C-alpha positions in Angstrom: -19.5 -5.3 -19.8 -23.1 -5.3 -18.5 -24.3 -6.7 -15.4 -27.8 -6.9 -13.5 -28.1 -5.7 -10.0 -30.4 -7.4 -7.5 -33.2 -5.1 -8.4 -33.0 -5.9 -11.9 -31.4 -2.8 -13.2 -28.9 -3.5 -16.1 -25.8 -1.4 -15.7 -22.7 -1.2 -17.6 -19.5 -1.0 -15.8 -16.7 1.2 -16.7 -13.8 -0.8 -18.3 -10.8 -1.3 -15.9 -8.2 -1.4 -18.6 -4.8 -1.0 -17.2 -5.9 -0.2 -13.6 -6.0 -4.0 -12.2 -2.4 -4.5 -13.6 -1.0 -1.4 -12.3 -2.2 -1.9 -8.9 -0.9 -5.4 -9.0 2.6 -4.5 -10.2 2.6 -1.7 -7.5 1.6 -4.1 -4.9 4.2 -6.6 -5.7 6.9 -4.0 -5.7 5.6 -3.1 -2.5 5.9 -6.7 -1.1 9.4 -6.7 -2.5 10.7 -3.5 -0.6 8.7 -4.2 2.6 10.3 -7.9 2.7 13.7 -6.1 2.3 13.1 -3.9 5.1 11.7 -6.6 7.1 14.9 -8.7 6.3 16.9 -5.8 7.4 14.9 -5.2 10.7 15.6 -8.9 11.7 19.4 -8.6 10.8 19.9 -5.4 12.5 20.3 -3.4 9.1 23.8 -4.7 8.8 23.5 -4.6 4.9 20.9 -1.7 4.5 21.7 -0.1 1.2 21.1 3.7 2.3 23.3 6.2 3.8 23.5 6.3 7.6 24.8 10.0 8.0 22.8 13.2 7.8 19.0 13.8 7.0 19.0 10.6 4.9 19.7 7.9 7.5 17.8 4.6 7.0 19.4 2.9 10.1 18.4 5.7 12.3 14.9 5.3 11.2 14.5 1.7 11.0 16.0 1.2 14.5 13.9 4.1 16.2 11.4 3.7 18.7 8.8 4.3 15.8 10.0 1.3 13.8 7.7 -1.1 15.9 4.2 -0.5 16.8 3.0 -2.6 19.8 6.0 -4.7 19.4 5.5 -5.5 15.9 8.0 -4.3 13.3 6.6 -1.7 11.0 8.2 -3.1 8.0 6.5 -6.4 8.9 3.1 -4.6 9.0 4.0 -3.0 5.7 4.8 -6.5 4.2 1.3 -7.8 5.4 -0.4 -4.8 3.8 1.2 -5.1 0.4 0.6 -8.9 0.5 -3.0 -8.4 1.2 -3.1 -5.6 -1.7 -1.5 -8.1 -3.9 -4.2 -10.3 -3.4 -6.9 -7.6 -3.5 -5.3 -6.4 -6.9 -5.6 -9.7 -8.6 -7.3 -8.7 -11.9 -10.2 -11.3 -11.3 -11.0 -9.6 -7.9 -11.4 -6.2 -9.9 -14.0 -7.8 -12.1 -16.1 -9.7 -9.5 -19.6 -8.8 -9.2 -19.2 -9.1 -5.3 -18.6 -5.4 -3.8 -16.3 -7.0 -1.1 -13.0 -7.0 -2.6 -13.5 -3.4 -3.9 -14.5 -2.5 -0.3 -11.6 -4.5 1.3 -9.2 -2.8 -1.1 -10.5 0.6 -0.4 -10.4 0.1 3.4 -6.8 -1.3 3.1 -5.5 1.8 1.3 -7.3 4.2 3.6 -5.7 2.3 6.6 -2.3 2.2 4.7 -2.2 5.8 3.7 -3.2 7.0 7.2 -0.4 4.8 8.6 2.0 6.4 6.0 1.2 9.9 7.2 1.9 8.9 10.7 5.3 7.4 9.7 6.1 10.3 7.6 5.3 12.6 10.6 7.6 10.5 12.7 10.5 10.7 10.1 10.2 14.2 9.8 9.3 15.6 13.4 10.5 13.0 15.7 13.4 11.0 14.2 14.8 13.9 12.3 15.9 11.5 9.5 14.4 10.1 6.4 14.8 6.6 5.1 15.1 6.1 1.3 13.6 2.6 1.2 10.7 3.7 3.4 10.0 6.6 1.2 9.7 4.1 -1.7 7.2 2.3 0.4 5.3 5.6 1.3 5.2 6.4 -2.4 3.8 3.0 -3.6 1.2 3.3 -0.8 0.2 6.9 -1.9 -0.1 5.8 -5.6 -2.3 2.8 -4.7 -4.5 4.9 -2.6 -5.0 7.3 -5.5 -5.7 4.6 -8.0 -8.1 2.7 -5.7 -9.8 5.8 -4.4 -10.3 7.3 -8.0 -11.7 4.0 -9.3 -14.2 3.8 -6.1 -15.4 7.3 -6.9 -16.3 6.3 -10.4 -19.8 4.9 -10.2 -21.1 2.2 -12.8 -22.8 3.8 -15.9 -26.5 3.1 -15.7 -28.4 2.6 -19.0 
């Protein structure tokens, strides 16, 4: 697919192939898990399908002081992140000639992965417990980060 830049240079963009659909699927999976965690947060984790003893203890993690940021549940922040990533991962927004969806997508995953690093640190060194559902969210965010950053690092091919 060729496009002409403002300076009149014709460039050929690398084909995206499976990338938009993969990021969309990962984002939708993230929405599902974050929605579940948000539901559990507001229902006091009464049906949280995760062990609550030992190192793997979802209730301990999701009810800790680290489960909120400035009074906002972290699960709700995750839901907002994945909802935004779902929109930014729609295939037409990967193909648009405007640079803004790509820039927003990159900024979102950078913020997301920094926050995930903070949450992993909190689980390992402050809470002393790991939440399996949170780990799924962390993994989805890290994979999204990798895909978006690798694509952003691949410049268009100039003719």
